[in-house]
C-alpha positions, 0 to 999 in steps of 0.5 A, spaced: 136 109 654 143 112 658 143 119 661 145 122 655 139 120 651 134 125 648 128 124 646 123 129 642 117 128 638 120 125 632 127 124 634 131 119 638 137 122 640 143 117 643 150 118 645 155 112 646 162 112 647 166 108 642 168 103 647 160 102 648 157 102 641 155 095 639 153 093 632 146 093 633 146 101 635 148 103 627 144 098 624 137 100 627 139 108 627 137 112 621 143 117 622 150 117 625 154 122 628 161 121 629 166 124 633 173 123 634 180 126 636 186 126 632 192 122 636 198 122 632 196 124 626 190 119 625 183 117 629 183 115 637 185 108 638 178 107 641 174 110 635 179 105 630 176 099 635 169 101 633 170 099 626 175 094 627 169 091 631 163 092 627 165 094 620 163 087 617 157 087 620 155 094 618 158 092 610 153 092 606 147 093 611 148 100 613 148 103 605 146 110 605 146 111 612 147 119 613 153 121 617 156 127 619 163 127 622 167 132 627 174 131 629 178 135 634 185 136 632 190 139 635 195 142 629 191 139 623 186 133 622 187 132 615 189 125 615 184 123 620 178 126 616 181 122 610 181 116 614 174 117 617 172 119 610 174 113 606 172 108 612 165 111 611 165 111 603 167 103 604 161 102 608 157 106 602 155 112 608 152 118 605 157 124 608 152 130 609 158 134 609 165 134 609 168 132 616 168 138 621 176 139 623 176 143 630 183 144 630 188 148 634 188 150 641 181 149 645 176 155 643 169 155 646 167 156 639 168 149 637 162 148 641 158 152 638 160 149 631 158 142 633 152 145 636 150 147 629 153 141 625 148 137 630 142 141 630 142 141 622 143 134 621 138 132 626 133 137 623 135 134 616 133 127 619 126 130 622 124 133 616 127 126 611 132 131 607 137 126 609 
């Protein structure tokens, strides 16, 4: 377990940077919360690298994986949302909601929105909703 890992009675939450994720991390999880920034109208390069490294190993083995996505976008976020949703669809992952796009100048409100998304996702996993 790493410094950002959290354990409750029912739930193990672990945090990994895209560069540190290996395919087995997702093969053994019950749900996935993905975060990326939008850079030049597309997902961050390290997020793309993650999919480049692991996509084939996940294809057909992670079908139905409950997934949530949030995107930190300076202006729009639409292209990144579309790309991430298409990748999730190609992997047959189940998006629990459309990607959360946090756009514009940074606002402390973003932290609350992400906390709400993560909390609802964790609660849904714990209760078997997802």
